[in-house]
C-alpha positions as CSV (number, residue, x, y, z in Angstrom):
1,M,33.4,-34.7,-152.8
2,N,31.2,-33.1,-155.4
3,D,31.4,-29.4,-156.5
4,Q,28.8,-28.2,-154.0
5,Q,30.1,-29.9,-150.9
6,P,33.1,-27.6,-150.2
7,G,30.9,-24.5,-150.1
8,L,28.3,-26.3,-148.0
9,L,31.0,-27.4,-145.5
10,V,32.4,-23.9,-145.2
11,E,28.8,-22.5,-144.6
12,A,28.0,-25.2,-142.0
13,V,31.3,-24.6,-140.1
14,A,30.7,-20.8,-140.1
15,K,27.5,-21.4,-138.2
16,L,29.2,-23.2,-135.3
17,P,29.3,-21.4,-132.0
18,P,32.6,-20.0,-130.7
19,G,34.7,-23.0,-129.7
20,G,32.7,-25.4,-131.9
21,I,34.7,-28.3,-133.1
22,V,34.8,-30.3,-136.4
23,I,35.1,-34.0,-136.1
24,G,36.0,-36.2,-139.1
25,A,34.3,-39.6,-138.4
26,F,35.2,-41.1,-141.7
27,D,36.1,-44.7,-142.7
28,H,39.7,-45.7,-141.9
29,D,40.7,-46.5,-145.4
30,D,42.2,-44.8,-148.5
31,G,38.8,-43.1,-149.2
32,G,38.6,-41.8,-145.6
33,D,42.2,-40.6,-145.8
34,K,41.4,-38.6,-148.9
35,F,38.2,-37.2,-147.6
36,L,39.9,-36.1,-144.3
37,D,42.7,-34.4,-146.3
38,Q,40.1,-32.6,-148.4
39,V,38.1,-31.4,-145.4
40,R,41.3,-30.1,-143.7
41,A,42.3,-28.3,-146.9
42,I,38.9,-26.7,-147.3
43,L,38.9,-25.6,-143.6
44,R,42.4,-24.3,-143.6
45,G,43.5,-23.0,-140.2
46,R,40.7,-24.9,-138.4
47,D,41.4,-28.0,-136.4
48,V,39.6,-31.1,-137.6
49,I,39.6,-34.0,-135.1
50,D,40.3,-37.4,-136.7
51,D,37.8,-39.8,-135.1
52,R,38.0,-42.9,-137.2
53,P,38.0,-46.5,-136.2
54,E,41.3,-47.7,-134.7
55,E,41.9,-50.5,-137.2
56,R,42.8,-49.7,-140.8
57,G,40.1,-50.8,-143.2
58,E,37.2,-50.5,-140.8
59,D,34.3,-48.1,-141.0
60,W,32.0,-47.0,-138.3
61,N,29.3,-49.4,-139.5
62,D,31.7,-52.3,-138.7
63,V,32.3,-50.9,-135.3
64,L,28.7,-50.3,-134.5
65,Q,27.6,-53.7,-135.6
66,R,30.0,-55.3,-133.1
67,A,28.7,-53.1,-130.2
């Protein structure tokens, strides 16, 4: 995550309507783990739904190409 992204994330989430949700649809690998942890740390107190591919090592591109 670059230096600008945390602020942009906070701004975007602040614009969600009441009850709006945040879904983390990241790759299911070490990088995705790190990014999900960063997002949750930035959005302290807000639920972030983990919606990653079931199998470790997959990304959504892999899943979509099989569909």
